[in-house]
C-alpha positions as MATLAB code, in Angstrom:
seq = 'MTDPLLRKRGLSFVIPAYNEERSIAHTVETAREVAADLIALGEIDAYEVVIVDDASTDRTAEVCADLVLHDGSVVALRNETNRKLGGTLRHGFEHSRGQWVLYTDADLPFDLWELRRAFRIMRTYGADVVSAFRLSRTGEGLRRLVYSHIYNTLVKARFGLRVRDVNFAGKLMTRQVLDTITLSSEGSFIDAELLVRAERAGFRIVQFGVDYFPRTQGTSTLSSLGVIRTLLEEMRRLGPELDRGRSNT';
ca = [
       0.000    0.000    0.000;
       1.291    3.453   -0.919;
       2.061    5.769    1.984;
      -0.072    8.895    1.290;
       2.691   11.142    2.645;
       5.182    9.627    0.208;
       2.849    9.950   -2.735;
       1.911   13.536   -1.919;
       5.164   15.074   -0.632;
       7.690   12.287   -0.286;
      11.135   11.629   -1.773;
      12.278    8.255   -3.074;
      16.021    7.635   -3.305;
      16.507    4.973   -6.002;
      19.949    3.403   -5.722;
      21.177    0.610   -8.014;
      23.766   -1.586   -6.321;
      26.106   -4.261   -7.608;
      28.643   -5.698   -5.164;
      28.378   -2.718   -2.812;
      28.609   -4.549    0.540;
      31.242   -2.113    1.825;
      29.459    1.113    0.890;
      25.696    0.608    0.865;
      25.095    1.036    4.621;
      26.985    4.348    4.618;
      25.045    5.504    1.556;
      21.718    4.725    3.240;
      22.775    6.530    6.407;
      23.746    9.597    4.365;
      20.397    9.511    2.553;
      18.591    9.362    5.909;
      20.492   12.377    7.241;
      19.822   14.415    4.102;
      16.136   13.424    4.078;
      15.742   14.473    7.716;
      17.253   17.846    6.805;
      14.872   18.243    3.848;
      11.926   17.433    6.122;
      13.092   20.049    8.622;
      13.339   22.594    5.788;
       9.804   21.778    4.667;
      10.871   20.528    1.243;
       9.448   17.022    1.809;
       7.270   15.286    4.392;
       8.506   11.697    4.066;
      11.120    9.576    2.315;
      12.161    6.072    1.369;
      15.450    4.560    0.241;
      14.903    2.014   -2.541;
      17.975   -0.167   -3.088;
      17.995   -2.429   -6.137;
      20.577   -5.197   -5.808;
      21.498   -6.257   -9.338;
      22.243   -9.917   -8.526;
      25.359   -9.072   -6.515;
      27.786  -11.893   -5.819;
      29.071  -10.478   -2.521;
      27.153   -9.762    0.728;
      25.155   -6.815   -0.622;
      21.850   -8.721   -0.262;
      22.575   -9.615    3.369;
      23.564   -6.053    4.237;
      20.379   -4.732    2.598;
      18.234   -7.263    4.489;
      19.742   -6.041    7.757;
      19.067   -2.418    6.809;
      15.408   -3.240    6.090;
      15.117   -5.069    9.404;
      16.243   -2.025   11.371;
      14.772    0.810    9.290;
      11.247    0.916    7.866;
      12.237    3.598    5.368;
      14.509    1.184    3.475;
      13.120   -0.952    0.650;
      15.414   -3.675   -0.712;
      14.721   -5.173   -4.128;
      16.814   -7.802   -5.850;
      17.242   -8.871   -9.453;
      17.703  -12.628   -9.542;
      19.735  -12.245  -12.729;
      21.986   -9.321  -13.587;
      19.871   -6.775  -15.482;
      22.496   -4.039  -15.889;
      21.802   -0.377  -15.182;
      18.663    0.124  -17.264;
      16.798   -2.917  -16.018;
      17.865   -2.212  -12.455;
      16.716    1.410  -12.523;
      13.397    0.518  -14.123;
      12.852   -2.034  -11.354;
      13.521    0.654   -8.758;
      11.382    3.304  -10.445;
       8.452    0.895  -10.699;
       8.542    0.244   -6.947;
       9.235    3.816   -5.824;
       6.342    5.729   -4.263;
       7.510    9.298   -3.708;
       6.270   12.475   -5.352;
       9.933   13.144   -6.141;
      12.493   10.544   -7.191;
      16.253   10.866   -6.988;
      18.408    8.429   -8.906;
      22.038    8.172   -7.814;
      24.715    5.514   -7.389;
      25.670    3.580   -4.275;
      29.195    5.040   -4.275;
      27.865    8.610   -3.771;
      29.357   10.296   -6.850;
      28.191   13.671   -5.550;
      27.380   15.143   -2.140;
      23.745   14.291   -1.358;
      23.484   17.538    0.602;
      23.309   19.188   -2.838;
      19.673   18.095   -2.788;
      18.933   21.281   -0.867;
      20.012   23.199   -3.962;
      18.304   20.773   -6.369;
      14.928   21.239   -4.691;
      15.388   25.001   -4.650;
      16.215   24.960   -8.378;
      13.200   22.759   -9.100;
      10.912   25.110   -7.225;
      12.403   28.380   -8.513;
      12.617   27.440  -12.188;
       9.604   25.164  -12.443;
      11.768   22.191  -13.369;
      10.411   18.683  -13.730;
      13.907   17.166  -13.913;
      17.029   18.567  -12.248;
      20.050   16.917  -13.834;
      23.452   17.267  -12.158;
      26.685   17.535  -14.121;
      30.271   17.205  -12.965;
      32.112   20.507  -12.611;
      35.367   18.604  -13.085;
      35.788   15.114  -14.545;
      39.549   14.726  -14.193;
      39.197   12.189  -11.382;
      37.599    9.542  -13.582;
      40.641    8.838  -15.768;
      41.552    9.766  -19.328;
      39.778    6.882  -21.066;
      36.404    7.525  -19.410;
      36.844   11.264  -19.926;
      37.311   10.757  -23.672;
      34.491    8.214  -23.943;
      32.112   10.490  -22.036;
      32.917   13.495  -24.211;
      32.298   11.499  -27.387;
      29.067   10.043  -26.034;
      27.647   13.378  -24.829;
      28.467   14.917  -28.210;
      26.837   11.986  -30.014;
      23.638   12.201  -27.944;
      23.416   15.951  -28.527;
      23.877   15.539  -32.286;
      21.536   12.547  -32.582;
      18.663   13.723  -30.374;
      19.214   17.450  -29.937;
      19.498   16.937  -26.185;
      21.411   19.824  -24.642;
      22.554   18.148  -21.459;
      26.204   18.395  -20.487;
      26.666   15.127  -18.594;
      24.015   12.692  -19.806;
      25.070    9.581  -17.876;
      25.883   11.186  -14.539;
      23.999    9.480  -11.711;
      22.369   12.545  -10.200;
      18.831   13.163  -11.456;
      15.946   14.486   -9.358;
      12.546   14.264  -11.041;
       8.874   14.567  -10.260;
       6.574   11.560  -10.106;
       4.671   12.924  -13.109;
       7.709   12.372  -15.323;
       7.914    8.667  -14.483;
       4.138    8.264  -14.684;
       4.101    9.797  -18.180;
       7.064    8.229  -19.987;
       7.791    4.542  -20.572;
      11.414    3.426  -20.360;
      12.726    0.303  -22.068;
      16.540    0.434  -21.959;
      18.329   -2.408  -20.237;
      21.812   -0.891  -20.317;
      23.463    2.471  -19.720;
      21.444    4.204  -22.447;
      18.724    4.510  -19.776;
      19.994    7.966  -18.757;
      19.744    9.384  -22.266;
      16.410    7.662  -22.871;
      14.961    9.136  -19.673;
      16.070   12.678  -20.541;
      15.045   12.489  -24.204;
      11.614   11.039  -23.426;
      11.062   13.626  -20.692;
      11.977   16.481  -23.017;
       9.841   15.068  -25.849;
       6.886   14.870  -23.426;
       7.221   18.581  -22.653;
       8.904   18.374  -19.258;
      11.408   21.057  -18.270;
      14.996   19.940  -17.597;
      17.320   22.208  -15.622;
      20.996   21.418  -15.047;
      23.289   22.282  -12.153;
      26.960   21.618  -11.470;
      28.278   19.543   -8.570;
      31.656   18.433   -7.308;
      32.434   14.890   -8.417;
      33.802   12.250   -6.058;
      35.341    9.287   -7.952;
      34.623    5.766   -6.772;
      37.004    4.546   -4.063;
      35.420    1.135   -3.487;
      34.056   -1.509   -5.822;
      34.537   -1.573   -9.577;
      32.901    0.489  -12.289;
      32.163   -1.209  -15.619;
      30.771    1.828  -17.429;
      33.769    2.131  -19.775;
      34.006   -1.583  -20.581;
      33.636   -2.579  -24.222;
      30.552   -4.682  -23.442;
      28.745   -1.790  -21.780;
      29.656    0.596  -24.596;
      28.540   -1.900  -27.228;
      25.152   -2.357  -25.516;
      24.744    1.398  -25.083;
      25.337    2.088  -28.781;
      23.070   -0.768  -29.829;
      20.233    0.563  -27.677;
      20.773    4.033  -29.092;
      20.473    2.601  -32.610;
      17.422    0.497  -31.737;
      15.487    3.166  -29.833;
      16.541    6.130  -31.970;
      13.664    5.985  -34.482;
      11.098    5.677  -31.688;
      12.553    8.638  -29.798;
      12.658   10.661  -33.017;
       8.901   10.363  -33.420;
       8.371   12.627  -30.429;
      10.793   15.296  -31.603;
       9.419   18.754  -32.287;
       9.928   20.158  -35.759;
      10.044   23.705  -34.457;
];
């Protein structure tokens, strides 16, 4: 049953997790602290932390089960087979209940206290999606820096999407966005698909810069050849469908 406070003025943190046994408890604790601050400020009235374990092979599932046992605000979902980023996020979005939804990664790539600013931007500028971008990307390594630049340029040219950092895991959106669009990506194209579909549906996207904190635990696979291959294939497959919603003006 949906908590009426969540549905009306609640925030859902949606956090995909793969082999994050060492970091997930700290991430949840940080989310709780930030949510309590947002409640005190009057930005939200309730919150939940939705963790989606993407068939981890370490103790992530056990850690999440313990978090749920001791905190009613935590929801732990698990993919029985590895669904990659797109499938994992869609699983989390489908089970989230808040009026606002934040998607970010378990390794906290940006300071969650920036949500104060994100909510203020959403309110001031009438934004439906507030998309964070990295002020500096030097910490992620040369290869990922080059790949990201090429990909962002490609998405802009292909779809006309003027977003600086498409795949950065820091997007705050209203429930109406997720209730209106239908996502289908299984891989890392999910970020671009979400933003393109939201823009095509008439939602307002506002960007803001944040300090970037590179991963210190676990392993990122975002620049692996397999991930890149899947991303480009999904872009090719979904491109014609996304084009149908593009304005000619």
